[in-house]
C-alpha positions in Angstrom: 73.3 139.1 137.3 73.4 140.2 140.9 70.6 142.6 141.8 69.8 144.5 145.1 66.1 145.5 145.4 65.4 148.1 148.0 61.8 148.0 149.1 59.9 144.8 149.6 56.4 146.2 149.0 54.2 145.2 146.1 56.5 146.5 143.4 59.8 145.3 145.0 58.4 141.9 145.7 57.1 141.5 142.1 60.4 142.5 140.6 62.2 140.1 143.0 59.9 137.3 141.9 60.5 138.0 138.2 64.3 138.3 138.5 64.8 135.4 140.9 62.6 133.2 138.7 65.1 133.9 135.9 68.0 132.6 138.0 69.4 136.0 139.0 71.0 136.4 142.4 68.6 138.8 144.2 68.8 140.4 147.6 65.9 142.3 149.0 66.4 145.1 151.5 63.6 146.7 153.6 63.3 148.2 157.1 60.2 146.1 157.7 61.4 142.6 158.9 58.0 141.1 158.1 58.2 142.1 154.4 61.8 140.8 154.2 60.7 137.5 155.7 57.8 137.2 153.3 60.2 137.6 150.4 62.7 135.1 151.6 60.0 132.6 152.6 58.2 132.7 149.2 61.0 133.5 146.8 64.5 132.3 146.0 66.1 135.5 147.3 68.3 136.7 150.1 67.0 139.3 152.6 68.5 142.1 154.7 66.6 144.1 157.2 67.6 147.8 157.5 67.4 151.2 155.9 68.4 150.9 152.2 70.3 154.2 152.2 72.7 153.1 154.9 76.1 152.0 153.6 76.5 149.3 156.2 73.1 147.8 155.1 74.0 147.9 151.5 77.4 146.3 152.4 75.5 143.4 154.0 73.3 143.1 150.9 76.4 142.5 148.8 76.7 145.9 147.2 80.5 145.5 146.6 79.9 143.1 143.7 76.3 144.0 142.7 75.5 144.7 139.0 72.3 146.7 139.6 70.3 148.4 142.4 66.6 149.1 142.2 65.4 151.6 144.8 61.7 151.2 145.1 61.0 152.1 148.8 58.0 154.2 149.8 60.3 157.3 150.1 61.6 159.3 147.2 64.4 160.7 149.4 65.5 157.2 150.5 65.5 156.1 146.9 67.6 159.0 145.7 70.1 158.7 148.6 70.3 154.9 148.1 71.4 155.5 144.4 73.9 158.1 145.5 75.5 155.7 148.1 75.4 152.9 145.6 77.3 155.1 143.1 79.7 156.9 145.5 80.6 154.1 147.9 80.1 150.9 145.9 80.4 152.0 142.3 77.3 150.0 141.2 76.9 150.2 137.5 73.2 150.4 137.0 70.9 152.4 139.4 67.1 152.6 139.0 64.9 154.7 141.3 61.2 155.1 141.7 60.3 158.7 142.3 56.8 160.1 142.9 57.2 163.7 143.8 56.4 166.0 140.8 58.8 168.6 142.2 61.7 166.1 142.0 60.6 164.8 138.6 60.3 168.3 137.1 63.8 169.1 138.3 65.2 165.8 137.0 63.5 166.0 133.6 64.6 169.7 133.3 68.2 168.5 134.0 68.5 170.7 137.1 70.0 167.6 138.8 72.9 166.7 136.6 73.9 163.1 136.6 77.2 163.6 138.3 75.3 165.1 141.3 72.4 162.7 141.3 73.6 159.4 139.8 70.3 157.7 138.8 70.4 156.0 135.4 66.6 155.4 135.1 63.9 157.3 136.9 60.5 155.5 137.2 57.5 157.7 137.9 54.4 155.6 138.8 52.1 158.5 138.3 53.4 159.2 134.8 53.3 155.5 133.9 49.7 155.3 135.2 48.7 158.4 133.3 50.1 157.0 130.1 48.2 153.7 130.7 45.0 155.7 131.3 45.4 157.5 128.0 45.9 154.2 126.2 42.7 152.9 127.8 40.8 155.9 126.6 42.3 155.5 123.1 40.8 152.0 122.9 37.7 152.3 125.0 36.3 148.9 124.1 39.4 147.1 125.5 40.0 146.5 129.2 43.7 146.5 128.6 46.0 147.9 125.9 49.7 148.5 125.2 51.5 149.5 122.1 54.5 147.8 120.6 56.9 148.0 117.6 57.1 151.8 117.6 53.3 152.1 117.6 52.8 149.8 114.6 51.2 147.0 116.8 48.8 147.0 119.7 48.0 144.5 122.4 44.3 144.6 123.2 42.5 143.0 126.2 38.9 142.2 125.1 36.1 140.8 127.3 33.8 138.6 125.2 30.0 139.1 125.6 27.2 136.8 124.6 26.7 138.8 121.3 30.3 138.3 120.2 30.0 136.9 116.6 32.9 134.5 116.7 32.0 132.5 119.8 32.4 128.8 119.6 34.6 129.1 116.5 38.0 127.4 116.4 40.8 130.0 116.3 42.2 128.5 113.1 39.0 129.3 111.3 39.3 133.0 112.1 42.2 133.1 109.7 39.9 131.7 107.0 37.0 134.0 107.9 39.1 137.1 108.1 42.1 136.4 105.9 43.1 140.0 105.6 42.9 140.8 109.4 46.3 141.2 110.9 45.4 140.0 114.4 46.2 137.0 116.5 44.7 135.8 119.8 47.7 135.2 122.0 46.1 134.7 125.4 42.8 133.7 127.0 41.7 134.0 130.6 38.9 131.6 131.4 37.6 131.1 134.9 40.6 133.0 136.4 43.1 130.9 134.5 45.3 132.5 131.8 46.7 130.4 129.0 48.1 130.6 125.5 45.4 129.0 123.2 46.0 126.4 120.5 44.6 126.7 117.0 41.7 124.3 117.8 40.6 126.2 120.9 37.3 128.0 120.8 36.2 131.2 122.5 33.3 131.4 124.9 31.2 134.2 126.4 32.9 135.5 129.6 36.4 134.9 128.2 38.9 137.7 128.5 41.2 137.5 125.5 44.5 139.2 124.6 44.8 140.0 120.9 47.9 141.2 119.1 47.0 143.4 116.1 48.3 145.8 113.6 47.4 149.3 114.8 45.6 150.0 111.5 43.3 147.0 112.3 42.4 147.9 115.9 38.9 149.1 115.1 38.2 146.2 112.8 39.6 143.7 115.4 37.3 145.2 118.1 34.3 144.9 115.8 35.0 141.3 114.9 35.0 140.5 118.6 31.7 142.2 119.2 32.9 145.7 120.4 31.7 149.0 119.0 34.2 151.8 118.6 33.3 155.3 119.3 35.3 158.6 119.6 36.0 159.7 123.1 34.9 163.4 123.0 33.6 163.9 126.6 35.6 162.6 129.5 34.9 163.0 133.3 37.9 162.5 135.5 37.3 161.8 139.2 40.4 162.6 141.2 42.6 165.6 140.7 45.9 164.3 142.0 49.0 163.8 139.9 47.5 161.1 137.7 44.2 162.9 137.0 46.1 166.1 136.4 48.6 164.5 134.0 45.7 162.9 132.0 43.8 166.1 131.8 46.8 168.0 130.6 47.6 165.4 127.9 44.0 165.5 126.7 44.2 169.3 126.5 47.3 169.0 124.3 45.5 166.9 121.7 44.6 168.5 118.4 41.2 166.8 118.4 39.1 168.7 120.9 38.2 166.6 124.0 35.8 168.1 126.6 37.1 167.2 130.0 35.5 167.8 133.4 37.3 166.9 136.7 35.9 166.3 140.1 38.2 166.6 143.1 37.1 166.3 146.7 40.0 168.2 148.3 39.5 172.0 147.8 43.2 172.9 147.8 44.0 170.1 145.3 41.0 171.2 143.1 42.3 174.8 143.1 45.8 173.6 142.0 44.3 171.6 139.2 42.2 174.5 138.1 45.2 176.7 138.0 47.2 174.2 136.0 44.5 173.5 133.4 43.2 175.7 130.7 40.1 174.2 129.2 39.2 171.6 131.8 36.3 172.4 134.1 37.2 171.5 137.7 34.4 170.8 140.2 35.1 170.7 143.9 33.2 167.9 145.6 32.7 164.1 146.2 32.8 162.0 143.0 30.3 159.7 144.7 27.7 162.5 145.0 25.1 161.8 142.3 24.1 165.5 142.2 27.6 166.5 141.4 27.9 163.8 138.8 24.8 165.1 137.1 26.3 168.6 137.3 29.3 167.2 135.4 26.8 165.8 132.8 27.9 162.3 133.5 25.0 160.8 131.5 26.4 162.6 128.3 30.0 161.6 128.9 31.7 159.0 126.8 33.9 157.7 129.6 34.6 158.3 133.3 38.2 157.8 134.6 38.3 157.3 138.4 41.8 157.8 139.8 41.5 158.8 143.5 43.9 157.5 146.1 41.4 154.9 147.4 40.6 151.6 145.5 37.1 151.2 146.9 36.2 154.7 146.2 37.3 154.3 142.6 35.2 151.1 142.2 32.1 152.6 143.8 32.4 155.9 141.9 32.7 153.9 138.7 29.5 152.0 139.5 27.7 155.1 140.4 28.8 156.9 137.2 27.6 153.9 135.1 24.3 153.7 136.9 23.8 157.4 136.0 24.2 156.7 132.3 28.0 156.8 131.5 28.7 154.0 129.0 32.3 153.3 130.1 34.2 153.4 133.4 37.9 153.0 134.0 39.1 152.6 137.6 42.5 152.8 139.2 42.9 149.7 141.4 46.1 149.0 143.4 44.9 145.8 145.1 45.0 142.9 142.6 42.6 140.8 144.8 39.9 143.3 143.8 40.3 142.7 140.1 37.9 139.8 139.9 35.1 142.2 141.1 35.5 144.3 138.0 33.3 142.2 135.7 30.5 141.7 138.3 30.4 145.4 139.0 30.4 146.2 135.2 33.6 148.2 135.3 34.9 148.2 131.8 38.7 148.6 132.4 41.1 149.0 135.3 44.6 150.3 135.7 47.0 148.5 138.1 49.8 150.9 139.1 51.9 148.0 140.3 51.7 146.3 136.9 52.6 149.4 135.0 55.5 150.2 137.2 56.8 146.6 137.2 56.6 146.6 133.4 58.5 149.8 133.1 61.2 148.6 135.5 61.5 145.3 133.7 61.7 147.1 130.3 64.8 149.0 131.6 66.4 146.0 133.2 66.2 143.9 130.1 67.8 146.7 128.0 70.0 144.8 125.5 68.1 143.3 122.6 64.8 143.5 124.4 63.0 146.6 123.1 59.8 146.4 125.2 58.1 144.3 127.8 54.6 144.3 129.3 53.4 142.4 132.3 50.0 140.8 132.1 47.7 140.2 135.1 49.5 139.5 138.4 52.7 138.9 136.4 51.2 135.7 135.0 52.5 136.4 131.6 54.6 138.9 129.6 54.6 140.2 126.1 58.2 140.6 125.0 59.4 142.5 122.0 63.0 141.7 121.0 65.4 141.8 118.1 66.5 138.4 116.7 70.2 137.9 116.8 72.2 135.9 114.2 73.2 133.5 117.0 69.7 132.9 118.2 68.4 129.3 117.8 65.2 130.7 116.1 67.1 132.7 113.3 66.6 131.1 109.9 63.8 128.7 111.0 60.1 128.5 110.3 57.9 129.2 113.3 56.3 125.7 113.1 59.8 124.2 113.4 60.8 126.2 116.5 60.5 124.3 119.7 58.5 127.0 121.6 57.0 126.0 125.0 53.2 125.5 125.0 52.8 128.8 126.8 54.4 130.9 124.1 52.9 132.4 120.9 54.3 134.7 118.3 52.1 137.8 118.1 53.9 139.7 115.3 57.1 140.1 113.3 58.5 143.4 112.1 60.8 143.2 109.1 62.2 146.2 107.3 59.5 148.4 108.8 56.7 146.1 107.6 54.5 144.3 110.1 54.0 140.6 109.3 51.2 138.5 110.7 53.0 135.3 111.6 51.9 131.8 110.5 53.5 128.5 110.9 55.4 129.0 107.6 56.8 132.4 108.5 60.6 132.2 108.6 62.3 134.2 111.4 65.3 136.1 110.1 68.3 137.8 111.7 67.3 141.4 112.5 63.6 140.7 112.7 61.7 142.4 115.6 59.5 139.7 117.1 56.7 140.0 119.7 56.1 137.0 121.9 53.3 136.2 124.4 54.9 134.0 127.1 53.5 132.6 130.3 55.7 133.4 133.3 57.1 129.9 133.6 58.3 129.9 130.0 60.1 133.3 130.1 63.6 131.7 130.8 63.2 129.5 127.8 62.1 132.4 125.6 65.2 134.3 126.7 67.4 131.3 125.8 65.8 131.2 122.4 66.2 134.9 121.9 69.7 134.9 123.6 69.0 138.0 125.5 69.5 136.9 129.1 73.2 137.4 128.8 72.9 141.1 128.4 70.4 142.8 130.7 71.9 146.2 130.6 
């Protein structure tokens, strides 16, 4: 597949890395020559310097025979015009645009822009993706990461193991004997900054961060087995009243179970807009770092604080301040992946990486075909892939133990006729099954070969 990626920032670079690593022909376009040079020096991609919306620039990028264009520059307007030019001048089949402005999004989702006038096949809203990720974190407060799969029947949980975890120093194979009815499998372990797919004889240690694939009905039991208490989130404090904070507050207001939400926003005009848009949420105008204001928001009685301002360091420090004031859980928005290792030392329970959520969303749309969902873990170190098994797939009709999966691949769950199956070595994969796989980045091309999905990305 030939893909043009417009924008060589964090998201564009990550998408380029993923697609070029899977042997696609990728060309990166950006007006910043340094960003283009970084991409071409570190990735197996072509680079073009110039404005992505200019026809001559897209011509040089090979738009005449491109299969897809991904517009992920810093500008909504450039992204939209780029898709228009790609459609009108070059007849590119698939067009994906990242759009941030709520005004554009509301018009697009309300169908005020009809497709023949604004030819974008997929609109990606980072703020909406991040808001959804924040809601998922709040739904599983004991997990630092979470994502749903298989139509909500299965859940991926990221769990940090403490000293009081009852299953430390226990080989993973023994967990099946100890908890035979538990529909959960440890598919990934991060230890000393290294992520790997564990083997059945591996043990878990304090300080490990594990990824567990579990039946949604077993989420609470899974968390308890790994030493986490589950508690209803009834009082939430949101620091940051921008698009993300506002979207989360509105979603919490729509829930049938009453959740008390308070919001702190430093900018007065933004605070007033949030107050006008919200019905039950109390909006306070002030600095989320101000301990007096936090106490006014009853932070010590809150079940969780969600910090989603525009500044990473503010988010981290406000999380620390809230926890020091008595809040038991803090979730911070962090754009810079180099800051993630500081989360644990600062006792920040969970973080949301907008780049990872946006990349996952774009990849999910790129790999349309038989791939139903995809979730990027860490700094694109691994993916969880949900796909349907084809009759022509090499894994169809074979037991899992007999399938030559790479070492970095584990089966997390199998969905058959609407029934979720906890996979074992003797589970036979059948045509039509929906299968969820944890795969290290280097093993993704082999996974796609086994699933036979790389031939049809869209």
